C-alpha positions in Angstrom: 248.0 -8.0 157.4 244.5 -7.1 158.2 241.5 -9.0 157.8 243.1 -12.4 157.6 241.9 -15.8 158.8 244.3 -18.2 160.4 243.9 -21.7 161.3 245.3 -23.2 164.5 244.6 -24.7 168.0 243.7 -23.3 171.4 245.9 -25.0 173.9 245.8 -24.9 177.6 248.8 -24.1 179.9 250.3 -27.6 179.7 250.0 -27.8 175.9 247.0 -29.9 175.6 244.8 -29.0 172.5 241.4 -27.7 173.5 239.9 -27.2 170.0 240.7 -26.5 166.5 239.9 -22.7 165.8 239.8 -20.1 162.9 241.0 -16.8 164.2 240.3 -13.7 162.2 242.6 -10.7 162.8 241.2 -7.2 162.0 243.7 -4.3 162.5 242.7 -0.6 163.1 241.5 1.6 161.7 239.6 -0.6 159.4 237.0 -2.0 162.0 233.8 -0.8 163.7 235.7 0.5 166.7 238.7 1.5 164.9 240.6 -0.6 167.0 242.4 -4.0 166.5 240.0 -6.9 166.7 240.5 -10.6 167.0 237.5 -13.1 166.6 237.9 -16.8 167.5 235.7 -19.2 165.8 235.5 -22.8 167.5 233.5 -25.9 167.2 229.9 -25.6 168.4 228.7 -27.3 171.5 228.6 -26.1 175.0 231.6 -28.1 176.4 234.0 -27.0 173.5 232.9 -23.4 173.6 233.3 -23.2 177.4 236.7 -24.7 177.4 238.0 -22.3 174.7 236.3 -19.4 176.5 238.1 -20.4 179.7 241.5 -20.6 178.2 241.1 -17.2 176.4 240.0 -15.5 179.8 242.9 -17.1 181.6 245.3 -15.6 178.9 244.0 -12.2 179.7 241.0 -11.6 177.5 237.8 -10.2 179.1 234.1 -10.4 178.1 232.8 -7.2 176.4 230.2 -5.1 178.4 226.7 -4.9 176.8 226.8 -2.2 174.1 230.7 -1.8 174.5 231.5 -2.0 170.9 229.0 0.7 169.9 230.4 3.0 172.7 233.9 2.5 171.4 232.8 3.3 167.9 231.4 6.7 168.7 
């Protein structure tokens, strides 16, 4: 289903919990870019956000370039 929110945990490669998260899944074509989108919402605070970001990047995600979503939408 599109536009759903899921509760879970981000874990590292040895299974340790990094943080509790809410993940929003939005499937194409019902997004700004008309592509599948996943948003991860974690606790605030520099350490928590940095650790979640590191794990997501290690799993294959990448940071968006400035203006990338607007370019993809048009």
